[in-house]
C-alpha positions in Angstrom: 0.0 0.0 0.0 1.5 3.3 -1.1 1.4 6.6 0.8 -1.5 7.7 -1.5 -3.6 4.8 -0.4 -2.7 4.6 3.3 -5.4 4.8 5.9 -4.2 8.2 7.1 -4.1 9.5 3.5 -7.7 8.4 2.9 -8.8 9.9 6.3 -7.0 13.3 5.7 -8.3 13.5 2.2 -11.8 13.6 3.5 -11.6 16.7 5.6 -14.6 18.5 4.2 -16.0 22.0 4.3 -19.0 22.7 6.5 -21.7 22.4 3.7 -20.5 19.0 2.5 -20.1 17.7 6.0 -23.7 18.8 6.7 -24.9 16.8 3.7 -23.0 13.7 4.6 -24.3 14.0 8.2 -27.9 14.2 6.9 -27.2 11.1 4.8 -26.1 9.3 7.9 -29.2 10.4 9.8 -31.5 9.0 7.1 -29.4 5.8 6.9 -30.3 5.0 10.6 -33.7 6.5 10.4 -35.9 3.6 9.3 -34.7 1.1 11.8 -34.4 3.5 14.7 -38.0 4.8 14.5 -39.3 1.2 13.9 -38.4 0.1 17.4 -40.6 2.7 19.2 -43.4 2.0 16.7 -43.3 -1.7 17.6 -43.0 -1.2 21.3 -45.1 1.9 22.0 -42.2 4.0 23.2 -42.1 7.7 22.2 -40.6 8.4 18.8 -39.3 11.9 19.7 -37.6 10.6 22.8 -36.0 7.8 20.8 -34.5 10.3 18.3 -33.3 12.6 21.1 -31.4 9.9 22.9 -30.1 8.3 19.7 -28.4 11.7 19.1 -27.4 12.2 22.7 -26.2 8.6 23.1 -24.1 8.9 19.9 -22.4 12.1 21.2 -21.8 10.4 24.6 -20.3 7.4 22.8 -17.9 9.7 20.8 -16.9 11.5 24.0 -16.0 8.2 25.8 -14.3 6.7 22.7 -12.0 9.8 22.3 -14.0 10.9 19.3 -12.1 8.3 17.1 -14.8 5.8 16.2 -17.2 6.8 13.4 -20.2 5.0 14.8 -23.9 6.0 15.2 -26.0 4.6 18.1 -29.6 3.8 17.2 -32.4 1.7 18.6 -31.7 -1.9 19.3 -34.0 -4.6 18.0 -32.7 -7.2 20.4 -34.8 -5.9 23.3 -38.1 -5.9 21.5 -38.9 -9.3 23.0 -38.2 -7.9 26.5 -40.6 -4.9 26.0 -43.2 -7.3 24.7 -42.8 -9.6 27.7 -43.5 -6.8 30.1 -45.9 -4.6 28.1 -47.3 -7.0 25.4 -49.6 -4.3 23.9 -47.4 -1.3 24.5 -49.3 -0.3 27.7 -48.1 3.1 28.8 -48.1 2.3 32.5 -46.0 -0.9 32.0 -43.4 0.4 29.5 -41.4 2.3 32.2 -40.9 -1.1 34.0 -39.5 -2.5 30.8 -37.2 0.5 30.5 -36.0 -0.1 34.0 -35.0 -3.7 33.0 -33.2 -2.3 29.9 -31.4 0.2 32.0 -30.1 -2.6 34.2 -29.0 -4.4 31.1 -26.8 -1.4 30.4 -25.0 -2.1 33.6 -23.8 -5.4 32.1 -22.0 -3.4 29.4 -20.1 -1.6 32.2 -19.1 -4.9 33.8 -18.0 -6.4 30.5 -16.1 -3.2 29.7 -14.2 -3.6 33.0 -13.5 -7.3 32.3 -12.1 -6.5 28.9 -9.9 -3.8 30.4 -8.5 -6.2 33.0 -8.4 -9.6 31.2 -8.7 -8.9 27.4 -11.5 -10.0 25.1 -10.4 -13.5 24.4 -10.6 -14.7 28.0 -13.9 -13.1 28.6 -15.8 -14.1 25.4 -15.2 -17.8 26.0 -18.0 -17.8 28.5 -20.5 -16.6 25.8 -19.8 -18.9 22.8 -22.0 -19.1 19.7 -23.6 -22.3 21.0 -25.3 -20.1 23.6 -25.8 -16.8 21.9 -26.9 -18.2 18.5 -30.0 -20.1 19.9 -30.9 -17.0 22.0 -31.1 -14.9 18.9 -33.1 -17.5 17.1 -35.6 -17.6 19.9 -35.9 -13.8 19.9 -37.2 -13.8 16.3 -39.5 -16.8 16.7 -41.1 -15.5 19.9 -42.0 -12.2 18.1 -43.3 -13.9 15.0 -46.9 -14.1 16.1 -47.2 -10.4 16.7 -45.9 -9.7 13.1 -48.6 -12.0 11.7 -51.3 -10.3 13.7 -50.4 -6.9 12.5 -49.9 -7.9 8.9 -53.3 -9.6 8.8 -55.1 -6.3 9.2 -54.3 -5.6 5.5 -52.2 -8.2 3.7 -51.9 -6.1 0.5 -50.1 -3.3 2.3 -48.0 -5.8 4.3 -46.9 -7.5 1.1 -45.9 -4.2 -0.4 -43.6 -3.5 2.5 -42.1 -7.0 2.3 -41.6 -6.8 -1.5 -39.9 -3.3 -1.4 -37.5 -4.5 1.4 -36.6 -7.7 -0.4 -36.1 -5.9 -3.8 -34.0 -3.1 -2.3 -31.9 -5.5 -0.2 -31.2 -8.0 -3.0 -31.0 -5.9 -6.1 -30.5 -2.4 -4.8 -27.2 -0.5 -5.2 -25.5 2.2 -3.1 -27.8 4.0 -0.6 -30.8 2.0 -1.9 -29.3 -1.2 -0.5 -28.3 0.5 2.8 -31.8 1.8 3.7 -34.3 -0.9 2.6 -36.3 -0.6 5.8 -36.9 3.1 5.4 -37.9 2.6 1.7 -40.2 -0.3 2.7 -41.9 1.8 5.3 -42.4 4.8 3.0 -43.8 2.7 0.1 -46.2 0.7 2.3 -47.3 3.9 4.1 -48.2 5.6 0.8 -50.2 2.5 -0.3 -51.9 2.4 3.0 -52.9 6.0 2.7 -54.2 5.4 -0.8 -56.5 2.6 0.4 -57.8 4.5 3.3 -55.9 2.8 6.2 -54.3 6.0 7.6 -56.0 8.6 9.8 -54.1 11.9 9.6 -56.2 13.7 12.2 -53.4 13.6 14.9 -50.9 14.9 12.3 -53.0 17.9 11.6 -53.6 18.7 15.3 -49.9 18.2 16.4 -47.8 21.3 16.9 -44.6 21.8 15.0 -42.4 22.3 18.1 -42.5 20.6 21.5 -40.5 18.8 24.2 -39.4 15.3 23.3 -39.4 13.8 26.8 -42.7 12.7 28.5 -42.4 12.4 32.2 -44.9 9.5 32.4 -42.8 7.5 30.1 -39.6 7.8 32.2 -38.4 5.3 34.8 -38.4 8.1 37.3 -42.2 8.2 37.2 -42.4 4.7 38.7 -41.1 5.6 42.1 -44.2 6.6 44.1 -47.1 5.1 46.0 -48.1 2.8 43.2 -44.6 1.3 42.6 -44.8 -2.5 41.9 -41.6 -4.0 43.2 -42.5 -7.5 41.9 -43.0 -6.2 38.4 -39.8 -4.2 38.5 -37.8 -7.3 39.6 -39.5 -9.3 36.9 -38.6 -6.8 34.3 -35.0 -6.8 35.4 -34.6 -10.6 35.5 -36.5 -11.0 32.2 -34.6 -8.4 30.1 -31.1 -8.4 31.4 -30.1 -11.7 29.7 -30.8 -10.1 26.3 -27.7 -8.0 26.8 -25.6 -11.1 26.1 -26.6 -10.9 22.5 -26.3 -7.1 22.1 -22.9 -7.0 23.7 -21.5 -9.5 21.2 -23.3 -7.6 18.4 -21.5 -4.5 19.6 -18.1 -6.3 19.3 -19.0 -7.4 15.8 -20.0 -3.9 14.7 -16.8 -2.3 16.1 -14.8 -4.9 14.2 -16.8 -4.1 11.0 -16.1 -0.4 11.4 -12.4 -1.1 12.0 -12.3 -3.2 8.8 -14.2 -0.5 6.8 -11.9 2.3 8.0 -8.8 0.2 8.0 -8.1 1.2 11.6 -7.9 -1.0 14.6 -10.5 0.5 16.9 -10.5 -2.7 19.0 -7.0 -1.7 20.1 -7.4 2.1 20.2 -9.5 3.4 21.7 -10.3 -0.1 22.8 -13.4 -2.3 23.3 -13.6 -1.3 26.9 -14.2 2.3 25.9 -16.7 1.6 23.1 -18.6 -0.8 25.4 -18.6 1.8 28.2 -20.0 4.4 25.7 -22.7 2.0 24.4 -23.7 0.9 27.9 -24.0 4.4 29.4 -25.9 5.6 26.3 -28.4 2.6 26.8 -28.8 3.4 30.5 -29.4 7.1 29.8 -31.9 6.4 27.0 -33.8 3.8 29.0 -34.2 6.0 32.1 -35.9 8.7 30.0 -38.2 6.2 28.2 -36.3 5.6 24.9 -35.2 2.2 23.5 -31.8 0.7 24.2 -29.0 2.0 22.0 -26.7 -0.1 19.8 -24.0 0.6 17.2 -25.6 0.8 13.8 -24.5 -1.2 10.8 -26.4 1.0 8.3 -24.0 3.8 9.1 -21.1 1.5 8.7 -22.4 0.8 5.2 -22.5 4.5 4.5 -18.9 4.7 5.5 -18.0 1.9 3.1 -20.0 3.6 0.3 -18.7 7.2 0.7 -15.2 6.6 2.1 -15.8 9.5 4.4 -14.5 8.3 7.8 -14.3 11.6 9.7 -16.2 11.0 13.0 -17.3 14.6 13.0 -19.8 13.7 10.2 -21.5 11.2 12.5 -21.7 13.8 15.3 -23.4 16.1 12.8 -25.9 13.3 12.1 -26.5 13.0 15.9 -27.3 16.7 16.1 -29.8 16.4 13.2 -31.5 13.6 15.1 -31.8 15.8 18.2 -33.3 18.6 16.2 -35.9 16.3 14.6 -36.8 15.1 18.1 -38.3 18.5 19.0 -41.0 18.2 16.2 -44.2 16.6 17.6 -45.8 16.8 14.1 -43.1 14.5 12.8 -43.8 12.1 15.7 -47.6 12.2 14.8 -46.8 11.1 11.2 -45.0 8.1 12.6 -47.7 7.4 15.1 -50.4 7.4 12.4 -48.6 4.5 10.7 -51.2 1.6 10.4 -50.6 -1.9 11.9 -50.4 -3.5 8.4 -47.3 -1.4 7.6 -45.7 -2.4 10.9 -46.6 -6.0 10.3 -45.1 -6.2 6.8 -41.8 -4.7 8.0 -41.6 -6.8 11.2 -42.3 -10.0 9.3 -39.0 -9.5 7.5 -37.3 -8.2 10.6 -38.2 -11.0 13.0 -37.5 -13.7 10.5 -34.1 -12.3 9.7 -33.3 -12.0 13.4 -33.7 -15.8 13.7 -31.7 -16.3 10.5 -28.8 -14.3 12.0 -28.8 -16.7 15.0 -28.6 -19.6 12.6 -25.8 -17.8 10.7 -24.0 -17.3 14.0 -24.0 -21.1 14.6 -22.9 -22.0 11.0 -20.1 -19.4 10.6 -18.6 -20.4 13.9 -18.7 -24.1 12.9 -20.6 -25.2 16.0 -20.2 -29.0 16.1 -23.6 -30.6 16.5 -22.1 -34.0 16.5 -21.3 -33.3 20.1 -24.2 -34.2 22.4 -23.4 -31.3 24.8 -23.9 -28.7 22.0 -27.2 -30.3 21.0 -28.4 -30.3 24.6 -27.5 -26.7 25.2 -29.1 -25.5 22.0 -32.2 -27.7 22.5 -32.9 -26.5 26.0 -32.4 -22.9 25.1 -35.0 -23.1 22.3 -37.5 -25.4 24.0 -37.5 -23.4 27.2 -37.6 -20.0 25.5 -40.4 -20.9 23.1 -42.3 -23.3 25.3 -42.6 -20.9 28.2 -43.4 -17.9 25.9 -46.3 -19.7 24.2 -47.6 -21.4 27.4 -50.9 -20.4 28.9 -49.1 -18.2 31.6 -46.4 -17.0 29.2 -43.9 -17.1 32.0 -42.7 -19.0 35.1 -44.3 -17.4 38.1 -42.4 -17.6 41.4 -43.9 -16.2 44.6 -41.3 -14.5 46.8 -42.9 -13.2 49.9 -45.0 -10.1 49.2 -43.9 -9.9 45.6 -44.3 -12.2 42.6 -41.5 -12.8 40.1 -42.3 -13.8 36.5 -39.5 -15.3 34.4 -40.0 -15.1 30.7 -39.0 -17.9 28.4 -36.0 -16.0 27.1 -34.7 -15.3 30.6 -35.0 -19.0 31.6 -33.6 -20.2 28.3 -30.6 -17.8 28.4 -29.7 -18.6 32.0 -30.0 -22.4 31.6 -27.9 -22.2 28.4 -25.1 -20.2 30.1 -25.0 -22.6 33.1 -25.1 -25.8 31.0 -22.3 -24.5 28.7 -20.1 -23.9 31.8 -20.7 -27.2 33.5 -21.2 -29.9 30.8 -18.1 -31.8 29.8 -16.9 -31.9 26.2 -16.4 -28.2 25.7 -14.2 -27.2 22.8 -10.5 -26.8 23.7 -8.9 -23.5 24.4 -7.4 -23.4 21.0 -10.8 -23.7 19.2 -12.3 -21.1 21.6 -9.5 -18.7 21.0 -9.9 -19.1 17.3 -13.7 -18.3 17.4 -13.2 -15.3 19.6 -10.3 -14.0 17.4 -12.6 -14.2 14.4 -15.2 -12.3 16.3 -13.1 -9.4 17.3 -10.6 -9.2 14.4 -12.6 -10.0 11.3 -16.2 -9.6 10.2 -19.0 -9.5 12.8 -20.3 -13.0 13.5 -23.7 -11.8 14.6 -25.7 -8.8 13.7 -29.4 -8.0 13.6 -29.5 -7.4 9.8 -32.0 -4.5 9.7 -29.7 -2.6 12.1 -27.0 -3.1 9.4 -26.3 -4.7 6.1 -23.3 -7.0 6.3 -20.3 -5.3 4.6 -19.7 -8.0 2.1 -23.1 -7.2 0.6 -22.5 -3.4 0.3 
């Protein structure tokens, strides 16, 4: 590689003037837009608060990672199952409890960050191998599938339009079209829904142009009063925290993908301990104020690969745009008017692909299912997660004195899988484990929720 093509030469060549940087920043905002706003639409969380803390979380991440990593933090799909377990119909009075559970999940990022700092990634990641994380991700998508069918069935024509646009853009699209298939699918299906009379724009007309993005009743702080339900709070924490096992590994894969794209080793400098700390604190902050958990976004990594503009200042400009949009209630009303059939069509693709990513995680890491212990770990995770979720109670209920704890299928399956993997004999040797983890942190990401990012080899 000559001096002309060196990483530093590429980076310095892209120092742009203010107008061009603003345009590139706006492009990054629209790249994350479709997936980020879809999470609050699916869960019932406020869209404006989501945009605000996507922007604020991104700026916090850049501060803690020394401003070196060009990553955008948007809404994480991995926690949708957790929100659904606590507030299955997006009940406004239950969502703050789910947010409390997600905030506690963010604490696990801080623990893992400290462990990475002290022991290094290879030693830590051997406790969370693909034979555990893969089935957990598969279960997440399968548990959510029924809600996607329910929404899509309100108008299958509109739902099929959403599915078709996403598939066409993702398979045959080029450039930005391939990077933002969700946004395009939502827009196309929304237009068709409006044409067939499925959309009521009354709330859009009545909404003001400017307003505050944070609603006190949606925050975790609103819980602490005379009506605080300690049992539900504990249930939310125990149910949702295990989901962070998947998102933390997703984070490592995304940072590795950004490193590969920019030809810079961000795993070494500023280090995974800093990026995990930034992601974890951003998730905690967002959840406390009623926004979804944050995660590093692959769509924006795709934009980096497409434009070759690696300056992190462009990402920070995109974060500022997101914050500005969050102060527009009329925009939130447009999103809120989206009919269930549009959501159903998009989520059919999303939930199916989440499960497919879990399968990919097992295949690409060459998990050996000739070993009985791997079959048992995978089988118990899937059967417990799905069986409990679709049982009459939908959870395992444990009375504990004056409070009642409900453990979701995902929580039980995750915990059982982790323990079994640790105690069952026949675990892969240290050399094999080290190879798996090296692939995870040095090459392409081995697990990613695809609608939070298109794999780079497809861009």
